[in-house]
C-alpha positions as CSV (number, residue, x, y, z in Angstrom):
1,X,84.1,-54.4,-0.7
2,X,84.1,-58.0,-1.7
3,X,81.5,-60.1,0.1
4,X,82.9,-62.3,2.9
5,X,83.2,-66.1,2.7
6,X,80.3,-67.8,4.2
7,X,80.4,-68.5,8.0
8,X,79.5,-71.8,9.6
9,X,79.5,-72.1,13.4
10,X,79.8,-75.4,15.3
11,X,80.6,-76.1,18.9
12,X,83.7,-77.8,20.1
13,X,82.2,-80.4,22.4
14,X,85.2,-80.6,24.6
15,X,85.4,-76.9,25.4
16,X,81.9,-75.6,24.4
17,X,83.9,-73.0,22.5
18,X,82.4,-72.4,19.0
19,X,84.6,-72.8,16.0
20,X,84.0,-70.5,12.9
21,X,84.7,-72.3,9.7
22,X,85.6,-70.1,6.7
23,X,84.1,-71.3,3.5
24,X,82.2,-74.4,2.5
25,X,83.4,-78.0,3.1
26,X,85.3,-78.1,-0.2
27,X,87.6,-75.3,0.9
28,X,89.2,-77.4,3.6
29,X,89.2,-77.3,7.4
30,X,90.3,-73.7,8.2
31,X,89.0,-73.3,11.6
32,X,89.4,-70.3,14.0
33,X,88.5,-70.3,17.6
34,X,85.9,-67.5,18.0
35,X,85.2,-66.9,21.7
36,X,82.2,-64.7,21.3
37,X,80.2,-66.1,18.4
38,X,78.4,-68.3,20.9
39,X,75.8,-66.1,22.4
40,X,77.1,-64.3,25.5
41,X,73.7,-64.7,27.1
42,X,74.7,-68.2,28.0
43,X,78.3,-67.5,28.7
44,X,78.9,-71.2,28.3
45,X,82.6,-71.0,27.2
46,X,83.4,-68.7,30.2
47,X,83.6,-71.1,33.1
48,X,86.1,-68.8,34.8
49,X,83.2,-66.3,35.4
50,X,81.2,-68.6,37.6
51,X,82.5,-66.9,40.7
52,X,81.2,-63.5,39.5
53,X,77.6,-63.3,40.6
54,X,76.4,-61.3,37.6
55,X,78.0,-63.6,35.1
56,X,77.0,-66.8,36.9
57,X,73.4,-65.7,36.8
58,X,73.6,-64.8,33.2
59,X,74.9,-68.2,32.4
60,X,72.3,-70.1,34.5
61,X,69.1,-68.2,34.0
62,X,68.8,-69.2,30.4
63,X,66.4,-67.2,28.2
64,X,64.1,-65.9,30.9
65,X,62.3,-62.7,29.9
66,X,63.2,-63.2,26.3
67,X,61.7,-60.8,23.8
68,X,60.6,-58.1,26.2
69,X,62.8,-55.4,24.7
70,X,62.0,-54.6,21.1
71,X,61.7,-58.2,20.1
72,X,65.4,-58.7,20.1
73,X,66.4,-62.0,21.5
74,X,67.6,-65.5,20.8
75,X,69.3,-64.2,17.6
76,X,65.8,-64.1,16.0
77,X,65.7,-61.3,13.5
78,X,62.6,-59.6,12.3
79,X,60.8,-61.1,9.3
80,X,63.1,-59.3,6.8
81,X,66.1,-61.3,8.0
82,X,65.5,-64.0,5.5
83,X,65.8,-61.5,2.8
84,X,68.6,-59.3,4.2
85,X,70.6,-61.8,6.3
86,X,73.3,-62.1,3.8
87,X,73.7,-58.3,3.5
88,X,73.8,-57.9,7.3
89,X,76.5,-60.6,7.5
90,X,78.4,-58.8,4.8
91,X,78.2,-55.4,6.6
92,X,79.3,-56.9,9.9
93,X,82.2,-58.5,8.1
94,X,83.1,-55.1,6.6
95,X,83.3,-53.6,10.1
96,X,85.7,-56.4,11.0
97,X,87.8,-55.7,8.0
98,X,87.9,-52.0,8.9
99,X,89.1,-52.9,12.4
100,X,91.8,-55.2,11.1
101,X,93.0,-52.6,8.7
102,X,93.1,-49.9,11.5
103,X,94.8,-52.3,13.9
104,X,97.4,-53.6,11.4
105,X,98.6,-50.1,10.6
106,X,98.7,-49.1,14.3
107,X,100.8,-52.1,15.0
108,X,103.1,-51.5,12.0
109,X,103.7,-47.8,12.6
110,X,102.8,-46.9,16.2
111,X,103.0,-50.0,18.3
112,X,103.0,-49.2,22.0
113,X,102.2,-45.5,21.4
114,X,98.8,-44.2,22.3
115,X,97.5,-43.5,18.8
116,X,98.5,-43.8,15.2
117,X,99.2,-40.8,12.9
118,X,98.4,-42.5,9.6
119,X,99.6,-39.8,7.2
120,X,103.1,-39.5,8.7
121,X,103.1,-43.2,9.8
122,X,104.2,-42.7,13.3
123,X,102.8,-42.8,16.8
124,X,101.3,-40.1,19.0
125,X,101.6,-40.1,22.8
126,X,99.8,-37.0,23.9
127,X,99.4,-35.7,27.5
128,X,96.1,-37.1,28.6
129,X,97.3,-40.4,30.1
130,X,100.0,-39.4,32.6
131,X,102.7,-41.3,30.9
132,X,100.7,-44.4,30.3
133,X,101.2,-45.9,26.9
134,X,99.2,-48.2,24.5
135,X,95.8,-46.5,24.7
136,X,94.9,-48.0,21.3
137,X,95.9,-51.4,22.6
138,X,93.8,-51.2,25.7
139,X,90.9,-49.7,23.9
140,X,91.0,-52.5,21.3
141,X,91.2,-55.5,23.5
142,X,87.5,-56.2,23.7
143,X,86.8,-55.2,20.1
144,X,89.4,-57.6,18.8
145,X,88.1,-60.3,21.0
146,X,84.5,-59.8,20.1
147,X,85.3,-59.8,16.4
148,X,87.2,-63.0,16.7
149,X,90.5,-61.4,15.5
150,X,92.4,-64.0,17.5
151,X,96.0,-63.3,16.4
152,X,95.6,-59.6,16.8
153,X,94.0,-60.0,20.3
154,X,96.8,-62.3,21.4
155,X,99.4,-59.6,20.3
156,X,97.5,-57.0,22.3
157,X,97.3,-59.3,25.3
158,X,101.0,-60.0,25.2
159,X,101.8,-56.3,25.1
160,X,99.6,-55.7,28.2
161,X,101.3,-58.5,30.0
162,X,104.9,-57.5,29.2
163,X,104.9,-53.8,28.4
164,X,102.0,-52.0,30.1
165,X,103.9,-50.0,32.8
166,X,101.5,-48.5,35.4
167,X,104.4,-46.8,37.3
168,X,104.1,-43.6,35.4
169,X,104.7,-40.1,36.8
170,X,102.8,-37.7,34.6
171,X,99.7,-35.6,34.5
172,X,96.7,-37.8,33.7
173,X,93.1,-37.0,33.0
174,X,91.2,-38.9,35.7
175,X,88.2,-39.2,33.3
176,X,90.2,-40.5,30.3
177,X,92.3,-43.0,32.3
178,X,89.1,-44.3,33.9
179,X,87.0,-44.8,30.8
180,X,89.8,-46.1,28.5
181,X,92.3,-47.9,30.7
182,X,90.1,-49.0,33.7
183,X,87.1,-49.7,31.4
184,X,89.2,-51.5,28.8
185,X,90.9,-53.7,31.3
186,X,87.7,-54.5,33.2
187,X,86.0,-55.5,30.0
188,X,88.9,-57.6,28.9
189,X,88.9,-59.4,32.2
190,X,85.1,-60.1,32.2
191,X,85.2,-61.4,28.6
192,X,88.3,-63.6,28.9
193,X,88.8,-64.3,32.6
194,X,92.6,-63.6,32.4
195,X,93.7,-62.8,35.9
196,X,96.4,-60.6,34.5
197,X,93.8,-58.0,33.4
198,X,92.2,-58.1,36.9
199,X,95.6,-57.5,38.6
200,X,96.4,-54.6,36.3
201,X,93.1,-52.9,36.7
202,X,93.1,-53.1,40.5
203,X,96.7,-51.7,40.6
204,X,95.6,-48.8,38.3
205,X,92.4,-48.2,40.2
206,X,94.3,-47.7,43.5
207,X,96.4,-45.0,41.8
208,X,93.2,-42.9,41.0
209,X,91.9,-42.7,44.6
210,X,94.0,-39.7,45.7
211,X,92.1,-37.5,43.2
212,X,89.2,-37.7,45.7
213,X,91.2,-36.1,48.5
214,X,89.3,-32.8,48.4
215,X,87.1,-31.0,51.0
216,X,84.0,-32.3,49.3
217,X,85.2,-35.6,48.0
218,X,84.5,-34.4,44.5
219,X,87.6,-35.4,42.6
220,X,89.8,-33.0,40.7
221,X,90.2,-33.6,37.0
222,X,94.0,-34.1,36.7
223,X,96.1,-36.5,38.8
224,X,99.8,-37.4,38.9
225,X,99.7,-41.2,38.9
226,X,103.0,-41.4,40.6
227,X,102.7,-38.8,43.4
228,X,99.0,-38.8,43.8
229,X,98.7,-35.0,43.7
230,X,95.7,-33.7,41.9
231,X,94.5,-30.4,40.5
232,X,91.8,-28.9,38.3
233,X,92.2,-28.2,34.6
234,X,93.6,-24.7,34.0
235,X,90.8,-23.9,31.6
236,X,88.1,-24.9,34.1
237,X,86.3,-21.9,35.6
238,X,87.5,-21.0,39.1
239,X,89.3,-24.3,39.7
240,X,86.1,-26.3,39.2
241,X,85.6,-30.0,38.4
242,X,83.6,-31.0,35.4
243,X,80.2,-32.8,35.6
244,X,81.0,-35.2,32.8
245,X,84.3,-36.2,34.4
246,X,83.4,-36.7,38.1
247,X,80.0,-38.0,37.0
248,X,81.5,-40.7,34.7
249,X,83.2,-43.0,37.3
250,X,80.3,-44.9,38.7
251,X,80.2,-48.0,36.5
252,X,83.9,-48.7,36.6
253,X,84.3,-47.9,40.3
254,X,81.5,-50.2,41.3
255,X,83.2,-53.0,39.4
256,X,86.5,-52.2,41.0
257,X,84.8,-52.8,44.4
258,X,83.3,-56.0,43.1
259,X,86.6,-57.4,42.0
260,X,88.7,-56.2,44.9
261,X,86.3,-56.7,47.7
262,X,87.2,-53.2,48.8
263,X,84.1,-50.9,49.2
264,X,86.2,-47.7,49.0
265,X,85.6,-47.3,45.2
266,X,81.8,-47.5,45.6
267,X,81.9,-45.2,48.6
268,X,83.8,-42.6,46.6
269,X,81.2,-42.5,43.8
270,X,78.3,-42.7,46.1
271,X,79.6,-39.7,48.0
272,X,79.5,-37.7,44.7
273,X,75.8,-38.6,44.4
274,X,75.2,-37.6,48.0
275,X,76.5,-34.1,47.3
276,X,74.7,-33.7,44.0
277,X,71.4,-34.7,45.7
278,X,72.0,-32.2,48.5
279,X,72.7,-29.0,46.5
280,X,70.1,-26.9,44.8
281,X,69.8,-27.4,41.0
282,X,68.6,-24.5,38.8
283,X,65.3,-25.6,37.3
284,X,66.3,-29.2,38.2
285,X,69.3,-29.0,35.8
286,X,72.9,-30.0,36.6
287,X,75.4,-27.3,35.5
288,X,78.7,-28.4,34.1
289,X,81.1,-26.8,36.6
290,X,81.2,-27.6,40.4
291,X,83.8,-26.5,42.9
292,X,85.5,-29.4,44.6
293,X,86.3,-27.1,47.5
294,X,82.9,-25.5,48.3
295,X,80.6,-28.1,46.6
296,X,78.7,-25.3,44.9
297,X,78.0,-24.7,41.2
298,X,80.5,-22.4,39.6
299,X,78.6,-21.5,36.4
300,X,75.1,-22.1,35.2
301,X,76.1,-23.7,31.9
302,X,74.1,-26.9,31.1
303,X,74.9,-29.2,28.2
304,X,73.9,-32.7,27.1
305,X,77.0,-32.5,24.9
306,X,80.6,-31.9,26.0
307,X,81.2,-31.2,29.7
308,X,77.9,-32.8,30.7
309,X,77.0,-35.7,28.5
310,X,78.2,-39.0,30.1
311,X,77.0,-37.9,33.6
312,X,73.4,-38.5,32.4
313,X,74.5,-41.7,30.6
314,X,76.0,-43.1,33.7
315,X,72.8,-42.5,35.8
316,X,70.6,-44.7,33.6
317,X,73.4,-47.2,33.1
318,X,74.1,-47.4,36.8
319,X,70.5,-48.3,37.3
320,X,70.6,-51.0,34.6
321,X,73.9,-52.4,35.7
322,X,72.5,-52.8,39.2
323,X,69.9,-55.2,37.8
324,X,67.5,-52.3,38.3
325,X,68.0,-52.1,42.0
326,X,69.8,-48.8,42.2
327,X,66.7,-46.7,42.9
328,X,68.7,-43.5,43.6
329,X,70.2,-43.6,40.1
330,X,66.8,-44.2,38.6
331,X,65.3,-41.2,40.5
332,X,68.2,-38.9,39.5
333,X,68.0,-40.0,35.8
334,X,64.3,-39.5,35.3
335,X,64.4,-36.3,37.4
336,X,67.1,-35.0,35.1
337,X,65.2,-36.1,32.0
338,X,62.1,-34.1,33.2
339,X,64.3,-31.0,33.6
340,X,66.0,-31.5,30.2
341,X,62.6,-31.9,28.4
342,X,61.2,-28.8,30.1
343,X,64.3,-26.6,29.4
344,X,66.5,-28.0,26.7
345,X,64.5,-30.1,24.2
346,X,63.5,-27.9,21.2
347,X,61.8,-28.3,17.9
348,X,63.2,-26.5,14.8
349,X,61.0,-24.7,12.3
350,X,61.8,-27.6,9.9
351,X,60.5,-30.2,12.5
352,X,63.8,-31.4,13.8
353,X,64.0,-32.2,17.6
354,X,67.3,-31.2,19.2
355,X,69.0,-30.6,22.6
356,X,69.9,-26.9,23.0
357,X,72.5,-25.7,25.6
358,X,71.5,-23.6,28.5
359,X,73.5,-20.6,29.8
360,X,72.0,-19.0,32.8
361,X,68.5,-19.3,31.5
362,X,69.4,-18.3,27.9
363,X,69.3,-21.0,25.2
364,X,72.1,-21.6,22.8
365,X,70.5,-23.4,19.8
366,X,73.5,-25.6,19.2
367,X,73.9,-29.4,19.5
368,X,77.3,-31.1,19.5
369,X,78.2,-34.4,17.9
370,X,78.9,-35.6,21.5
371,X,75.2,-35.0,22.4
372,X,74.1,-37.4,19.7
373,X,74.7,-40.3,22.2
374,X,71.5,-39.1,23.8
375,X,69.2,-40.9,21.3
376,X,70.5,-44.2,22.5
377,X,70.5,-43.2,26.1
378,X,66.9,-42.1,26.1
379,X,66.0,-45.3,24.2
380,X,67.5,-47.7,26.7
381,X,65.8,-45.7,29.5
382,X,62.4,-45.8,27.9
383,X,61.2,-49.1,29.6
384,X,61.8,-48.1,33.2
385,X,60.2,-44.7,33.6
386,X,56.5,-44.1,34.1
387,X,54.6,-46.7,32.0
388,X,52.6,-44.0,30.2
389,X,55.8,-42.3,29.1
390,X,57.5,-45.4,27.5
391,X,56.3,-44.6,24.0
392,X,57.0,-40.9,24.5
393,X,60.7,-41.7,25.4
394,X,61.1,-44.1,22.4
395,X,59.7,-41.4,20.1
396,X,62.0,-38.8,21.6
397,X,64.9,-41.1,21.2
398,X,64.0,-41.7,17.5
399,X,63.6,-38.0,16.9
400,X,67.0,-37.1,18.4
401,X,68.6,-39.9,16.4
402,X,66.9,-38.7,13.2
403,X,68.2,-35.2,13.8
404,X,71.8,-36.5,14.2
405,X,71.4,-38.5,11.0
406,X,70.3,-35.3,9.3
407,X,73.5,-33.6,10.4
408,X,75.3,-36.3,8.4
409,X,73.1,-36.3,5.3
410,X,73.3,-32.5,5.0
411,X,77.1,-32.5,4.6
412,X,78.9,-33.3,1.3
413,X,80.8,-36.2,2.9
414,X,77.8,-37.7,4.7
415,X,79.7,-37.4,7.9
416,X,78.6,-35.1,10.7
417,X,80.3,-31.9,12.0
418,X,81.6,-31.5,15.5
419,X,78.7,-29.2,16.3
420,X,75.6,-28.0,14.4
421,X,73.2,-25.2,14.9
422,X,69.5,-24.3,14.5
423,X,69.6,-20.5,14.1
424,X,70.5,-18.0,11.4
425,X,68.3,-19.9,8.9
426,X,70.2,-23.1,9.1
427,X,69.3,-26.4,10.6
428,X,71.5,-29.3,11.6
429,X,74.5,-27.7,9.9
430,X,77.7,-26.2,11.2
431,X,77.7,-22.4,10.7
432,X,81.2,-21.8,12.1
433,X,84.4,-23.0,10.4
434,X,85.7,-24.2,13.8
435,X,82.8,-26.7,14.0
436,X,83.1,-28.3,10.6
437,X,85.5,-31.1,11.5
438,X,84.9,-34.9,12.1
439,X,87.4,-36.8,14.2
440,X,86.0,-40.4,13.8
441,X,83.5,-39.9,16.6
442,X,81.1,-42.7,17.5
443,X,78.0,-41.1,19.1
444,X,75.7,-41.1,16.1
445,X,76.5,-44.7,15.2
446,X,76.1,-45.6,18.9
447,X,72.5,-44.3,18.8
448,X,71.9,-46.3,15.6
449,X,73.0,-49.4,17.3
450,X,70.8,-48.9,20.4
451,X,67.8,-47.9,18.3
452,X,68.2,-50.9,16.1
453,X,68.3,-53.2,19.1
454,X,65.2,-51.5,20.6
455,X,63.0,-51.2,17.5
456,X,64.5,-53.3,14.7
457,X,63.6,-50.6,12.3
458,X,65.8,-51.4,9.3
459,X,66.5,-47.7,8.7
460,X,69.1,-47.7,11.5
461,X,71.1,-50.4,9.7
462,X,70.7,-48.5,6.4
463,X,72.0,-45.3,8.1
464,X,74.9,-47.3,9.6
465,X,75.9,-48.6,6.2
466,X,75.9,-45.0,4.9
467,X,78.4,-44.2,7.6
468,X,80.6,-47.2,6.7
469,X,80.6,-46.0,3.1
470,X,81.4,-42.4,4.1
471,X,84.2,-43.5,6.4
472,X,85.7,-45.7,3.7
473,X,85.5,-42.9,1.1
474,X,86.7,-39.9,3.1
475,X,88.6,-41.1,6.2
476,X,90.4,-44.1,5.0
477,X,94.0,-43.3,3.9
478,X,96.8,-45.6,2.9
479,X,97.9,-46.4,6.4
480,X,94.8,-46.2,8.6
481,X,91.8,-44.0,9.2
482,X,92.0,-40.2,9.8
483,X,89.6,-37.5,10.9
484,X,88.8,-34.8,8.4
485,X,88.9,-31.0,8.9
486,X,85.7,-30.1,6.9
487,X,82.8,-32.4,6.3
488,X,81.3,-29.9,3.8
489,X,84.0,-30.3,1.1
490,X,84.7,-33.4,-0.9
491,X,88.4,-32.5,-1.1
492,X,89.5,-34.1,2.1
493,X,92.0,-32.5,4.4
494,X,92.9,-35.1,7.0
495,X,93.9,-34.4,10.6
496,X,96.5,-37.2,10.7
497,X,95.0,-38.9,13.8
498,X,93.4,-42.4,14.2
499,X,91.8,-41.9,17.6
500,X,91.8,-44.8,20.0
501,X,88.1,-44.4,20.5
502,X,87.6,-45.2,16.8
503,X,88.8,-48.7,17.5
504,X,86.9,-49.0,20.8
505,X,83.6,-47.3,20.0
506,X,83.0,-46.4,16.4
507,X,84.0,-49.8,14.9
508,X,82.6,-51.8,17.7
509,X,79.2,-50.1,17.5
510,X,79.1,-50.6,13.7
511,X,79.9,-54.3,14.2
512,X,77.2,-54.8,16.8
513,X,74.7,-52.9,14.7
514,X,75.0,-55.6,12.0
515,X,75.3,-58.5,14.4
516,X,72.7,-60.7,16.2
517,X,71.2,-59.1,19.3
518,X,72.6,-61.9,21.4
519,X,76.1,-60.7,20.8
520,X,76.5,-58.7,24.1
521,X,72.7,-58.5,24.8
522,X,71.6,-55.4,26.5
523,X,69.9,-57.3,29.3
524,X,73.2,-58.6,30.5
525,X,75.8,-56.0,29.6
526,X,76.1,-52.2,29.8
527,X,78.7,-50.3,27.8
528,X,80.8,-47.6,29.5
529,X,81.2,-44.3,27.7
530,X,84.2,-45.8,25.8
531,X,82.0,-48.7,24.7
532,X,83.7,-51.2,27.0
533,X,81.1,-53.9,28.0
534,X,80.6,-54.4,31.7
535,X,78.3,-57.1,33.1
536,X,75.0,-56.5,35.0
537,X,75.5,-57.3,38.7
538,X,72.7,-59.6,39.8
539,X,72.6,-59.5,43.6
540,X,69.6,-61.8,43.9
541,X,71.4,-64.6,42.2
542,X,74.4,-64.1,44.4
543,X,72.3,-64.3,47.5
544,X,70.4,-67.4,46.2
545,X,73.7,-69.1,45.4
546,X,75.1,-68.3,48.8
547,X,72.0,-69.7,50.5
548,X,72.2,-72.9,48.4
549,X,75.9,-73.3,49.3
550,X,75.2,-72.8,53.0
551,X,72.3,-75.3,52.8
552,X,74.4,-77.9,51.0
553,X,77.2,-77.6,53.5
554,X,74.9,-78.2,56.4
């Protein structure tokens, strides 16, 4: 990749919106409006957000508490930045180029469809979204905006405004529609203030509520967005609901209540918590299958990977998004972590720390790629547990992230398999043919980004760059990026799918890994499980503002 032109940032005094100038003064005045380069901690360009308590406080509170988390604040890099700053800028620019390449091919060959098939150069609709279209567009809105791809963002915005039809009548995954469409529209609204996104997301959110019409209030996994009827997945044991699905609604639904003023969304997800706190948990663990009729566990299968993963993620993120006031989420998260450490965390003979799966008391020494998000999760939760365990949690986060990196380095392509095992003499490698594929998943890179932000250990950026090179070498095809069927062979067999989460998560996390910490700082934003940024809700500031308004009116 050629190095990027140098970037110079200056503020437009009239709008406080930064302008990014490409090249030096001799190259002329090519200026692009870049809405995010100005650090989002201040949110100065976003005057439309002043009515949202969390954003207003973010804007007004300045740099209070700076430097408390891993030294990452104010855009100040560690001492190595003077030496490696140019490289980091180059790497960030490379992520932007990968996004533009992916987007341009999606627009050329699959516009309005859910995902691009890059080998056959056509679109894929699938059956997860109940007739909704444009999943790649919705998933890309915030990525395009954050990267300053203005023309591409405007095309996406226009499609949402004119072509996103929410009056569909098909079978939709409650989970997928929530994390991709609801999360994507919420993030687009919070970043841009465009009322159109707010109107769309509130209309869509209302269509999801009938899924909760069960004897327990635990939603079923599939809903017809037109009729409101819902049912459980046919493959789910005994008509059960899935922990990672009904447990991955909290962030988005709390924000739906914030925007609509309707408490029903928060009430729905709080009812889920109420039931989970009431029922007995085997060894303190949360099994993956729960009956929405009886409210009892259906199987005692526990996983930090698929079926369980984002439930745990949303516990700690709910606490952080509440400005650390959601004590129930905090208690549930650290209680779950205690049970996970006691029952699932293992050390291999070769010294690798991993998360095994638990099946009725019997360990399955397997870790899925999906479980690799847990390095970042444990890292962001390290500060708020027992003080004496802070370093322990950071160490555990680093060990898990290291293991996931090993699953990449031990393959021929330097990309990780869908699942890897620690038995039969192998470690961090896939032993089954059915586990050898890679579908552009983000979880390992996600943990690199968080661990970089928390520690500023340069190895995380080095590992991220290894992933960039591997993606470019093995997954890039003429008309987009594609997953591969076997990470252990250099002769690539592509799966012909550019997943929408590649645009939303993988490329966004890579871009953030090589950007300043003040681009979507962790003190002010949480990412939903599709990497859509949602602002922290600061109640104390809202109350202070209301008090001041009342006093001034008197």
